[in-house]
N, C-alpha and C positions, 0 to 999 in steps of 0.2 A: 571741643568737648561734646558738642551737640551733633545730632544727625542732620544732614542736608535735606531740606524739604523738597518735594517734587517740583514746586513752583520755581525754586531757586535753581534746581538742576536743569529744568527746561529753559530758563532764561540764560543760564551759562552756556548750554549747548547751542541755543540760537545765536548767542553772541559769538561763540567760537566759529560757527558756520559763517557768520557775517564778516568776521575778521579774516577768515581763511581765503586767500585769493584763488586757490585751486577749485573752490566751490562756485566761483563766478564764471558766467558765460556771456559772451558778447550778445547784446540784444538789439544792435543797430548797425547799419552799414558803416557809419563814420567810426564807431568804436572798433569794428573789425578792421577797418583800414589802418587806424592808428596802431592797433596791436600787431597787424601784419608788418607795418614799417618797423616797429620795435623788434619783432622776431627776426626780420631780415637783417637789421643792424647787428643783432646778437650773432647771427650766423656769419656775417662779414667780419665781426670782431674775432670770433673763434678761428676763422680761416686766416685772417691777417696775422694773428698771434703765432700761427704755424709757419709763416714765411721764413723767419730766420733759421728755424730748424731745417726746412726744406732746402734753403740755400747752402747750409753747411753740409748737406748730404745730396748735393745736386747730381752727382754721378749716379747715385742709387736710383733717383727718381727721374732721370733724363728720358728714359724710354717711355715712362708712364706719362710725362708731361707733354712731350712733343717739342719741336724746335721753336715754335713761336713763344710759348710760355717760358721755355728755358732761356731764350734770349732776353725776354723781359725781366726774368729774375736776375740774370747776369748784370743787366743794366741797373737794376735796383740795388744790387750788391755794390756796384761801383759808386753809385750815389751815396750809399750808406758809408762806405769807406772814406769818401771825400768829406762827408759831414763830420765823421769822427776825427779825421785829420785836422779839419778846420777848427773844431771845438778844442782839440788839444793845443793847437798853435795859438788860439785866442787866450787860453789860460796862461801860456808862457810868454806871450808878446807884451809890448808896452801899451799904454793907454792911447797913444796917438793913432794907432790903426784900429781902434775899437769900433768906430763908426763904420769903417770900410768892411771889417770882418762881420759886423752885425748885418750889413746889407747882403753880404755873400751868404750868411746863414739863412736870412729870410728867403733869398732866391733858391737856395738848396732845399729849404723846407717845402717851398711850392713844388719844386721838381720831384721831391720825394713823395709828396701827396699825390701828384699826378701819376707817378710810377706805381704807387700802391693801388690807386683806382684802376689803372690799366691791368695790373696783375689780377686783381679781384674780378674785373670784368671778364678776363680770359678764363679764369678758374670757374666762375659761376656759370659760364656758358656750357660747362660740362658737369652736371650734377653728380654723375657716377664717379668722375675723377675727384671731386670734392669729398665724397663719402670715402673713397679709397685712401685719400691723404689723411683724413681724420683717423683712420685705423692704422696707417703705416707710420705716420710721423710720431715723434716722441711727445712726452708730456709738455705742456706749456710752462713757461716761466711763471714764478709766483706772482709778480706784479700784474701780468696779463690775466692770470686766473682770478686774482682778486678783483680786477676791474670788470671782467666779464660777469663775475658773480654779483658785483654791486649793480651793474647795468641790468641784470636779470631781476634783482630786487626792485630796481626802479620801474621795470616793465610791469611787475606784479602790482606795485603801488599805483601806477597809472591805470591799470585795468580796474583795480579796486575803486579808484577815484572816479573813473568814467562810468562805472556801473552802479555807483552808490547814489541813490536818489536823495533829495532833501529830507524826506521823512526818515530814511535809513540813517542819514547823517545825524539828524537830531536824536534818533534812537541810540546811535553809537556814542554821541556826546553825553546823553543821559546815562548810558551804561558806564562810560568812563567816570562820570561823577559818582555813580553808585559804587564803583570799584574804589575810587579815592576815599569815599566815606567809609567803606568797609575796611580799607587799609588803615584809616585813621583810628577806627574803633579797635582794630586788631593791635595797633601800636599802643593805644592806651591800655588794653588788656595785658599786652606784653610788659609794659612798664610796671603795672601793678603786680604782675607775677614776679618780675625781677626784684621788686621791693620785698615781696614775701620770701623770695629765695634768699636775699641778702640777710633778712632777719633769721631765717632758718639756719643759714650758714653760721651766723654769729652765735646762735644758741648752740649749734653743734660744736663750735670751737671752744665755748665755755665748758661744755661737757667733756671735750677732749682734754682740756687743761686739768679738770678734776681727775680724769682717768690717768693722766701722766703722773700726778702726785701719787696715786695708788700704785702705779707701776714702779715708781722709785722705791716706795716702801717694800714692794715685793722683791725688787732687785737686791736691796740690803739683806732681806731675809734669805734670799737665794745664795748670797756670798757666804753667810754663816753656814748654810746647809752644804755649800761646796767644800768648805774646810773640813767639816765632819766627814763628808763623803770621801775626801782624799785619803784620810787615815784608814777608813774602811776598805778602800780600793787597794791600798798598799798591802794590807793584811791579806786580802783575798788574792792578790797577785802572788804573794809568797806561797800561799797554800796551793795556788794553781800551778806554779813552777814545780813544786815538789810532786804534785799529782801528775804533771806532764812527764817528769823523768820516769816515774813508775810505769806510766802507760807506754812510754817509748821503749822501755826494756821488754814489756809484754808484747808490744807490736813487733819488735825485732824477732822475738821467738816465733810469733805467728807467721811472720814473713818467711822465716827459714822453713817452717812446715809447709807453707803454701808453695814455696819454690820447689820443694821435693814433689808435692802433688802436681805441680805444673809439669815437671819432667816426666812423671809417670803418664799424665794425660797426653803429653806430646808424643810419647812412644805409642800410646793407644791410637792417637790421631793419625800418625804415620801409617800404622798397620791398617786402620780403616780406610785411609786414602788409597793405599795400594789395592785393597780389596775392592773398593768402589771403582777404581780405574779399570780393573780387570772386568768387573761387571758392566761398566760403561762401554768397554771395547766390545764385549759380547753383544750388548744391546745395540751398539752402532752397526755391527755386522748384520744383526737381525733386521735392523731398520733399513739397511741398504738392500737386503734381499726382498723385504716387503715393498720398498719403493720400486725395485726392478719389476716385481710381480704386478704392482699397480700400473707401472708404465706399460707393461705387456698387455694387461687387461684393457687399459685405455686404448692402446693401439688396436687391439682386437675389436673393442667396442666401436672405435671409429671406422674400422674396415667393415664390420657387420652393418653399422648404421649407413655407411656409404652404399653398400650393396642394397640394403633395404630401401634407402632413398632412391637409388636408381630403379629398383623394382617398383617402388611406389610411383615414381614419375612415369614409368612405362604403363603401369596399370591406370594411373590418372589420365595419361594421354589416350589410352584405349577407351577408358570410361567417357572421356570428353568426346572422342570421335563417335562412340556408340550413342552418347546422349544427343549429339547433333543428328546422327542417323535416325534416332528415335523421334526427335522433334520433326524431322522431315517425314518419317512414316506416319506420325500422328497427324501432321498436316494433310498428307495424302489420304489417311484413314478418314479424317474429317470430311475431305472433299468427296471420297467414295461413299461415305455414309450419307452425305447429303444427296449424292446422285442416286444411291440405293433407295433412299426415302422417296425421291421423286419418281423412280421407276416403280416402286411398290404402289405409290399413289396412282400412277398412270395405269398399272395392272389392275388395281382394285376398281378404278373407274371403268376400264375396258371390260372387266369381268361383270361389273354391275350392268354395263350397257348390253353385254352379250346375254346375261340372264334376262334382262328386260326384253331384249329382242326375241330370245327363245320363248319367253312367256307370251309375247305378242304373237309369235309364229304359232305357238300351241293354240292360243285363243282363236287365231284366224283359221287354223287347220280344222279345229272343232266346228267353228262356224261354217266353214266351207263344206265339211262333211254333213252337217245338219242341213245346210242349204241344198247340197246335192241329194241327200236322202229325201228332203221335202219335195225337191224337183222330180226325182224318180217316182215318188208316191203320187205326185200330181199327174205326171205323164201316165202312170198306170191307171189312175182313177179316170183320167180323161179317155184313155183307150177303152176301159171297161164301159164307160158311159156311152161312147159312140157305138160300141157293139150292142149294148142294150137297146139303144134307139133303133138300130137296124133290125134287130129281132122283133121289136114291137111293130115296126112298119111292115115287115113281112107277114106277120100274123094278121094284120089288119087287111091287107090285100087279099090274103087267102080267104078270109071271112066274107068279104064283099063278093068275091066270085061265087 
């Protein structure tokens, strides 16, 4: 009736996790060793349960098993047959040979155990063969499957026991006590509800009894009403039969008129069918002509498109080739442009050097001309000076004389 509180939900979830063996993980080497032994035992049980099926289909598995395993299985089958024969004879024999047969049975049991261990040792030496046999062999028998399932439950129980600490065990016991207390409370509540339900059912039965009495009175009234209704129904039935005869005569007359109309409409239908068949034949001929024209146009279209496709492929091939040539020319143009730029730069530098050299030559020429003019002027002045000195000296000598 009430909603579960978050605390109760959390406790329940933790308890389910604690009780679930799949949530447990080994936390010590000893636990892992014990669980490993149990898992190996389960694997051996699964494999040993398949031995009878493998022996029954030994021809099928001979190539897969090999000669050594096959011989071991044949020997195991012989021992199994001896055991069955011995057990059958012990049931039919007298009590005098019971001790002797019991000793033979014990000896055969030891030999069977050794044979099973030998077969399992040979099979487990080849894990891939074991895996293949699990897929190839048929389903196990029901007792073996039940035993393996029970052993698996025992393995989970052992894992849970080994991994449960004393504190967790106390918590689990307390949890079970709480559950028992809750179950007891629920049982008491269910008992009280069942008492209320019984009282309600008794009250409902009393009401039903009262209603039954009312129903009986209503049934008596309905019987009287049924008698009155029968008389009215008989009268209505007679009037209905009379009206039915009148309507039948009128219906026959209408049917005769409708039959005549049907004949006329049938004649019209036949005429329309003939007309429509002629029209359909003309339309079929026209359809055939149109289909032939469509086929011709399609063929012409295919031919034109084939020619266009061939022309397109040729143009595309030429375009591709020209594109390749253009790329080569562009590469050459880029190289030539680079070389031209280098040549122009060298020409500019050379022209600049020539202009500078010409300028220097012009400057040197002007300087040489000026130097030469200065030198000539100097020579002329020097010559004039010497001539003047000579003239002055001549005049002085003449004067002294």
